[in-house]
C-alpha positions in Angstrom: 108.8 54.2 -28.5 105.6 53.2 -27.2 105.6 51.4 -23.5 104.3 48.1 -25.2 107.2 48.2 -27.5 109.4 48.8 -24.5 108.1 45.8 -22.4 108.5 43.3 -26.0 112.1 44.7 -26.2 113.2 44.1 -22.4 111.9 40.4 -22.6 115.2 38.2 -22.5 113.5 35.2 -24.8 110.7 35.4 -27.3 107.5 34.1 -26.8 107.8 31.0 -28.9 110.8 30.0 -26.8 109.2 29.5 -24.0 107.2 26.5 -25.0 109.7 23.6 -25.2 108.5 21.2 -28.0 109.0 17.5 -27.3 110.3 14.8 -29.7 108.3 11.6 -29.9 109.4 8.3 -28.5 109.7 6.3 -32.0 110.5 7.1 -35.7 107.4 6.3 -38.0 108.8 3.6 -40.8 106.2 2.9 -42.6 102.3 2.1 -42.8 100.5 -1.2 -43.3 97.1 -2.9 -42.4 96.6 -5.3 -39.2 93.9 -6.8 -37.3 92.2 -5.2 -34.3 92.8 -8.1 -31.3 89.5 -7.9 -29.9 87.4 -8.0 -33.0 89.5 -9.2 -36.0 88.8 -5.8 -38.2 90.9 -5.2 -40.9 92.8 -1.6 -39.5 95.2 0.7 -40.0 98.9 0.3 -38.5 102.0 1.8 -38.5 105.6 0.2 -37.6 107.8 2.3 -35.4 111.5 2.0 -34.3 111.8 2.8 -30.5 114.2 2.0 -27.9 116.0 -0.4 -30.3 112.8 -2.3 -31.2 110.2 -2.4 -33.9 106.5 -2.0 -32.7 103.7 -2.5 -34.9 101.2 0.4 -33.4 97.5 -0.1 -34.9 94.3 1.4 -34.1 90.7 0.5 -34.3 87.4 2.5 -34.5 85.6 0.4 -31.3 88.5 -1.0 -29.5 91.3 1.8 -29.1 95.0 2.0 -30.2 97.0 -1.2 -29.0 100.7 -2.5 -29.8 103.0 -5.4 -30.0 106.4 -6.0 -30.4 107.7 -7.3 -33.6 111.3 -7.6 -33.2 113.6 -7.0 -30.3 116.5 -5.8 -32.9 115.7 -2.7 -34.9 119.1 -3.0 -36.8 118.6 -6.9 -37.5 115.2 -5.5 -39.2 116.3 -3.0 -41.1 119.1 -4.8 -42.7 116.8 -7.2 -43.7 114.7 -5.2 -45.4 117.4 -5.0 -48.5 116.5 -8.6 -48.9 113.0 -7.8 -49.9 112.7 -8.7 -53.5 109.6 -9.9 -56.0 107.7 -12.9 -55.8 107.5 -15.6 -58.1 103.8 -15.9 -59.3 102.0 -19.3 -59.0 100.9 -21.6 -61.9 97.2 -20.8 -60.9 95.2 -18.9 -59.0 92.1 -20.3 -57.0 90.2 -17.1 -55.9 89.4 -13.6 -57.2 89.6 -10.4 -55.3 86.4 -9.8 -54.0 86.6 -8.6 -50.5 90.0 -7.5 -50.1 92.9 -9.2 -48.3 92.9 -11.1 -46.0 89.3 -12.3 -47.0 90.0 -13.7 -50.9 92.3 -16.4 -49.6 93.0 -19.0 -52.0 95.4 -18.0 -53.4 93.9 -14.4 -54.8 95.8 -12.5 -57.5 97.1 -10.3 -54.7 99.0 -12.6 -53.0 102.8 -11.5 -53.9 104.1 -15.2 -53.6 103.3 -18.8 -54.3 103.5 -21.7 -51.9 106.6 -23.1 -52.1 105.4 -25.6 -48.7 102.3 -27.0 -48.6 100.7 -28.2 -45.6 98.1 -30.9 -45.4 96.1 -31.4 -42.1 95.3 -35.4 -42.7 93.0 -35.1 -38.9 91.7 -32.6 -36.7 92.5 -35.3 -34.0 95.0 -35.7 -31.8 96.6 -37.6 -29.2 97.6 -34.9 -26.6 96.3 -31.4 -25.8 99.0 -28.8 -26.1 98.3 -25.8 -23.9 100.5 -24.3 -27.2 98.7 -25.3 -30.2 97.9 -23.4 -32.9 95.2 -25.4 -34.3 93.1 -26.1 -31.0 93.0 -30.0 -32.5 90.4 -32.0 -30.6 88.1 -33.3 -33.4 87.5 -36.4 -34.8 87.8 -36.1 -38.4 90.1 -37.5 -41.0 90.6 -37.1 -44.6 90.0 -39.9 -46.7 92.6 -41.3 -49.1 90.7 -39.6 -52.0 90.9 -36.0 -50.4 94.7 -36.3 -49.5 95.2 -37.3 -53.0 93.0 -34.0 -54.2 94.6 -32.0 -51.7 98.1 -32.9 -53.6 96.7 -32.7 -56.9 95.9 -28.8 -55.9 99.3 -28.3 -55.0 100.6 -29.8 -58.3 97.9 -27.5 -60.0 99.2 -24.5 -58.1 103.0 -25.1 -58.0 104.1 -27.7 -60.5 105.7 -30.8 -59.9 108.3 -30.7 -57.1 108.5 -28.3 -53.7 107.5 -29.8 -50.5 104.4 -31.4 -48.5 104.0 -31.7 -44.7 101.4 -33.7 -43.6 100.2 -32.1 -40.2 97.1 -31.8 -37.9 95.9 -32.4 -35.7 98.5 -35.6 -34.9 99.0 -37.3 -38.4 100.6 -40.5 -36.8 96.6 -41.5 -35.2 95.2 -41.4 -38.9 94.0 -45.1 -38.9 95.3 -44.8 -42.8 98.7 -43.1 -41.9 100.8 -45.7 -43.8 98.7 -45.5 -46.9 98.7 -41.9 -47.0 102.5 -42.0 -46.5 103.1 -43.9 -49.5 101.1 -41.2 -51.9 103.2 -38.5 -50.6 106.3 -40.8 -51.3 105.1 -41.5 -54.8 104.5 -38.1 -55.8 106.5 -36.2 -57.7 107.4 -34.3 -55.0 111.3 -33.1 -53.8 110.3 -33.6 -50.2 107.3 -34.8 -47.9 107.4 -34.2 -44.2 105.8 -35.4 -41.1 104.8 -32.9 -38.2 104.6 -34.8 -35.3 104.7 -34.9 -31.7 106.4 -38.0 -31.7 104.5 -40.2 -29.2 103.3 -42.8 -31.9 106.8 -43.1 -32.6 108.1 -43.7 -28.9 105.3 -46.3 -28.0 105.5 -48.0 -31.6 109.2 -49.2 -33.1 107.0 -51.1 -35.7 105.6 -48.1 -37.1 109.0 -46.6 -37.4 110.2 -49.7 -39.4 107.1 -49.5 -41.7 107.9 -46.3 -42.6 111.7 -47.2 -43.2 110.5 -50.2 -45.5 108.3 -47.5 -47.6 110.2 -44.4 -47.7 113.3 -43.0 -50.0 115.4 -40.2 -49.2 113.0 -37.4 -49.5 111.4 -38.5 -46.5 111.9 -36.2 -43.4 110.5 -35.9 -39.7 109.2 -32.6 -38.4 109.5 -33.4 -34.2 108.1 -31.3 -31.4 111.1 -30.8 -29.4 111.0 -28.1 -26.9 113.8 -28.5 -24.4 115.4 -31.4 -22.3 113.0 -31.0 -19.3 109.5 -32.7 -18.3 108.8 -29.2 -16.7 109.1 -27.8 -20.1 107.0 -29.7 -21.9 104.5 -29.6 -19.0 103.9 -26.2 -19.8 104.3 -26.3 -23.6 102.6 -29.9 -24.3 100.4 -30.4 -21.2 102.2 -33.6 -20.5 105.6 -34.8 -19.1 107.1 -35.7 -22.5 110.7 -35.7 -22.3 111.3 -39.6 -22.4 109.0 -39.4 -24.8 110.6 -37.2 -27.3 113.7 -38.8 -26.5 112.8 -42.3 -27.2 111.0 -41.4 -30.5 114.0 -39.9 -31.6 116.2 -42.9 -31.0 113.8 -45.0 -32.8 113.7 -42.7 -35.7 117.8 -42.5 -36.1 118.2 -46.5 -35.6 115.9 -46.4 -38.5 117.9 -44.1 -40.4 115.1 -41.7 -40.9 116.4 -37.9 -40.7 115.0 -35.5 -38.2 114.0 -31.9 -38.3 113.4 -30.1 -34.7 110.5 -28.2 -34.2 110.9 -26.0 -31.3 108.3 -23.7 -29.9 110.0 -20.7 -27.8 107.9 -19.5 -24.9 108.7 -16.6 -22.4 110.0 -17.8 -19.1 109.2 -21.5 -20.3 112.6 -22.6 -22.2 114.6 -19.4 -23.7 117.7 -21.1 -21.4 117.4 -24.4 -23.3 117.9 -22.8 -26.9 121.8 -23.0 -26.9 121.4 -26.6 -25.4 119.4 -27.4 -28.4 121.6 -26.2 -31.1 124.6 -27.8 -29.5 122.6 -30.9 -29.5 121.4 -30.9 -33.0 124.8 -30.2 -34.4 126.4 -33.1 -33.0 123.7 -35.9 -33.2 124.0 -37.4 -36.4 120.8 -37.8 -38.2 119.3 -34.1 -36.8 119.2 -32.2 -40.1 118.6 -28.9 -38.3 116.1 -27.2 -35.8 113.3 -24.9 -36.9 112.8 -22.1 -34.0 109.4 -20.8 -33.9 108.4 -18.0 -31.4 105.3 -18.7 -29.6 102.0 -17.4 -31.9 99.2 -16.8 -29.7 96.1 -18.3 -31.4 94.5 -21.6 -31.4 94.5 -22.7 -27.9 97.7 -20.2 -27.3 95.7 -18.2 -25.1 96.7 -14.4 -24.1 99.9 -12.5 -23.7 101.6 -9.5 -22.9 101.8 -8.0 -26.7 105.2 -5.8 -25.7 106.7 -9.1 -23.9 106.8 -11.9 -26.5 109.7 -13.9 -27.9 110.9 -12.7 -31.4 113.0 -14.6 -34.1 115.8 -11.8 -33.0 115.5 -12.6 -29.5 116.2 -16.1 -30.2 119.3 -15.2 -32.9 121.1 -13.2 -30.1 120.4 -16.3 -27.3 121.8 -18.7 -29.8 124.9 -16.5 -30.0 125.2 -16.0 -26.9 124.5 -19.7 -25.1 126.6 -21.4 -27.6 129.4 -19.3 -27.0 129.4 -17.9 -30.7 129.3 -21.2 -32.5 126.7 -19.1 -34.4 126.5 -15.3 -34.7 123.7 -12.9 -34.9 125.7 -12.0 -38.8 125.1 -15.5 -39.8 121.4 -15.5 -40.1 120.1 -14.2 -43.0 116.6 -13.4 -44.1 114.9 -15.7 -46.4 114.0 -13.8 -49.9 111.4 -15.8 -50.6 109.3 -14.7 -48.2 109.0 -11.1 -46.1 112.4 -10.8 -45.2 111.0 -9.9 -41.3 109.3 -13.3 -41.0 112.1 -16.1 -41.7 115.9 -16.5 -41.2 118.2 -18.7 -41.5 121.5 -19.8 -41.6 123.7 -23.0 -42.7 126.8 -24.7 -41.4 129.4 -27.4 -42.5 130.3 -29.8 -39.3 133.4 -31.4 -39.5 134.2 -33.5 -36.5 133.6 -30.9 -33.6 134.0 -27.7 -35.8 131.2 -25.9 -36.6 131.6 -23.4 -40.1 128.7 -21.5 -40.7 128.9 -20.5 -44.6 128.1 -17.2 -44.2 131.5 -16.2 -42.6 133.2 -17.6 -45.5 131.0 -15.9 -48.3 130.2 -12.3 -48.5 126.8 -12.4 -49.7 125.6 -9.2 -50.1 127.0 -8.2 -53.8 125.1 -11.9 -55.0 121.5 -11.5 -53.2 119.7 -11.4 -56.7 121.0 -14.6 -57.4 119.3 -16.5 -54.3 116.6 -19.2 -55.5 113.1 -17.5 -55.1 111.8 -20.9 -52.6 112.0 -21.9 -49.3 113.0 -25.4 -50.2 116.8 -26.4 -50.7 117.4 -28.4 -53.7 118.8 -31.7 -52.7 120.7 -32.7 -55.7 124.2 -33.4 -55.4 125.5 -30.4 -56.5 125.1 -29.6 -52.9 127.6 -32.2 -52.1 130.1 -30.2 -54.2 129.2 -26.7 -53.3 129.2 -27.2 -49.2 132.6 -29.3 -49.4 133.8 -26.9 -51.9 133.8 -23.8 -49.6 136.7 -25.6 -47.5 138.6 -26.7 -50.5 142.0 -24.8 -51.2 141.1 -24.9 -54.6 137.7 -22.9 -54.6 137.1 -19.0 -54.5 134.5 -18.3 -51.9 133.3 -15.1 -53.7 132.5 -17.4 -57.0 129.5 -16.7 -58.3 128.5 -20.4 -58.7 129.6 -21.2 -55.3 126.8 -18.6 -54.0 124.1 -20.1 -56.4 125.2 -23.3 -55.0 125.1 -22.2 -51.2 121.3 -20.7 -52.2 120.3 -24.0 -53.6 120.6 -25.1 -49.8 119.2 -22.3 -47.7 115.7 -23.1 -47.0 113.5 -25.7 -45.8 113.6 -28.6 -45.6 117.4 -29.0 -46.9 118.9 -32.2 -47.1 122.0 -32.7 -44.7 123.2 -35.7 -45.7 126.1 -36.2 -48.4 124.8 -39.0 -50.6 126.1 -42.5 -50.4 127.7 -44.5 -53.5 123.7 -45.9 -54.7 122.4 -41.9 -54.4 120.4 -42.7 -51.3 120.8 -41.0 -47.9 123.2 -42.4 -45.9 123.0 -41.0 -42.3 126.1 -41.8 -40.4 127.8 -39.6 -42.5 125.4 -36.2 -42.5 127.7 -33.2 -42.0 125.7 -30.3 -42.6 123.6 -28.3 -40.4 120.8 -25.8 -40.5 119.1 -23.5 -38.1 115.7 -21.8 -39.1 113.7 -19.3 -37.6 110.1 -18.9 -38.5 108.0 -16.0 -37.0 104.3 -16.9 -37.9 101.7 -14.3 -36.9 98.6 -14.1 -34.6 95.7 -11.4 -33.8 98.5 -9.4 -32.1 101.5 -9.3 -34.5 99.5 -9.8 -37.6 100.9 -7.7 -40.8 99.2 -7.7 -44.0 102.5 -6.9 -46.4 104.0 -10.1 -44.1 100.7 -12.0 -44.7 100.6 -11.3 -48.7 104.0 -12.6 -49.2 103.9 -15.9 -46.8 105.1 -19.0 -48.6 103.9 -21.4 -46.4 100.4 -22.7 -46.6 97.6 -25.0 -46.0 96.1 -26.8 -49.1 92.7 -28.0 -49.5 91.0 -30.5 -50.8 88.9 -28.2 -52.9 91.1 -26.7 -54.8 92.1 -23.4 -52.3 95.7 -23.0 -50.9 95.5 -20.4 -47.7 98.6 -18.8 -46.1 99.4 -19.9 -43.2 99.2 -17.0 -40.8 95.5 -15.7 -42.2 94.4 -19.6 -42.7 95.0 -20.4 -38.7 93.2 -16.9 -37.6 90.3 -16.7 -40.1 89.7 -20.1 -42.0 90.6 -22.7 -39.2 87.4 -24.7 -38.2 85.4 -22.9 -40.9 86.1 -19.6 -39.4 
């Protein structure tokens, strides 16, 4: 035996054992493409699971690595993936593939979903300057009636008749031809027409509300910015003490039986503690059809943030459960198959007196995922009345395929909350259903190409283009 062999045999452990390997701190789930938050270049990115959270990690050749929180609950994110399904094609694509996503928007043939909700910015002017404005509205431009009609025609060319249009801006109510523009939408072959508003005009001018009532039918709904119950919240989010204005606008709208949906932006250290109160108020106020929670998206005038400390959809769902003491639970919320399942979540409940009955607690959804309609829009036909009422009828089977299909028709935006009166029109006093929708819009930090490509919400242009919401705000708005 040589001396070197003898030394080797005397070692207690082999050489490789002396170097302990370390395990990575995250699980690699998938690759995607994103945007550099500094230069907006399209760059490689990957989705990671770390400490029960979902993280987007990306790298730019010029600006290095960056990470952003996507979801605060990894289990929910992974469960939602099974709801992903093939999208429905639009009737027409408006642009060709030339430079690659996201530079061919219009829609191009590489977009994975049609647009079931079309937004038309009828003005870029506004009567307040919200620090959180994703549009950075400070212009003086107003679409003409002819341009609005062209935008509507663009939507029908792409989508066909039906669907949902939302007038937005800027603040649409300050348009000098607002009533005439409303008439165009009301007379158009739409299933629903919404107005996205801060409500100031409705608070200050009850006659405007009456004019709307006089020309409207049951397809019109108001999408009212409503972020909480204190002036402090509005000062931080909207730049003014608007709580009394919001309540006055709501009172005027409900007085004339014009249905309202709350649009509530949730920002870190501003109004997370009021999430449950918003739900409770909406549930118990006749005429409020639902709440649309939107985690703050840092585009437009919103400024910068700590990307790993941002509010997410799943955080809001947990807050709803905790702050309502289980009125709604985490498992009551389902991803919307129409969009990418990580972007939109929702639930739907039947209100019976003071009792709130979330529909998913009474139906086993899993076996029937393919029966969900591929649209964010929920059919307001009278079948809805029979479907929802029947869920709590002794003669209805909760796992009935027909009941599941009927539920799928009422699982989106903007669902008709009312049960119809004898003449078929909305009867706001008899409303007894409620929905909660969470929409996690994207910004330069969390932009994910696979999510953007399946976006079913987009801005409709008079020039024939239709541009997905998240991409429009980052790259196309204001001539970008």
